[in-house]
Phi, psi and omega in degrees: 000137180282164181301326184271000177277126182292151177261342179268203181299144180259134175250138178246147176244133177242118185238125175236140175222129183214163181259132175239178180308319184265012176133194179268136180235149178228150175222140183226128181235120172264132183229171168276183184288354175264353182092011176280137186292139175246321180203147180226137178224150172218155181262166168277168180292138178241119179241110180293145177272176184299320181295318177298316179303319180291312184293320182277337177055230184287350181267000185300311184294321175297319178298313181296313186285314185274309187277300189291311184268304186301303183298322179297315180299316181295315180296330180280346181280133181276346178270118177276146183243160180260338182213132178252133178239134179233160176250018182224128177295335178290342179268335184311322180294353178300341180305325180287352180250358182234164178258017178237148178293154184234134174241146173247128174252122184249143177297149183308325183280354184226050183257014177280110179246016183295341178287345178264146176298141184301333179285352179258343180208133181224141175284135180293122180282095184212113185288324187290344186269133178275339181262139177282127180241140183237150176217166177269112187282000184288340181271114182303130175091353183296318184301313180295320181292319178297315180299316179298319178293314181298331176294338182257359182263142178310121183293343179278353181291123177269113184293340181272336188296317181304336181293326176291323178295317179301310181299317179295318177295325177298318179296313181295316182295324178291325175300322181274353180077027181261139177245349174204148184206131170280138183284000000 
């Protein structure tokens, strides 16, 4: 076990950011290692204007997903996590802004990452997982830390499942006019 691998309870963070008609939205769920909720946050819609689109160019979506929405949701959360899981490759670069490893879980129909340079995304070599997980290999020690954490997480945990809960909770919370909620 590496020095940065916790010996106590493990907390996981699940972060989704997606585009809807009125802009980009984000939802963040901190859970225990069984997937039980500890804290939930969601963003308001973020719609970039034309000037921002021009100035940020091809980096706009990464900026919106990783920096503006993702990092903000995580920083506002009072529950610290040991591993962050996302369902968006646009969020994966958040790893360079956080001190925790990040995994991307992609749906089976959308696992083509060939458009990204190989040095930016690698599939996690793990036989026991039925879901394909990806990480950014540029951060030294992440693979070992991720492997050590996964060895301590309930093997029945479906890494893709919390994202449907997050989206459903976001719909309900928006109906109620809520933008953050402790679970």
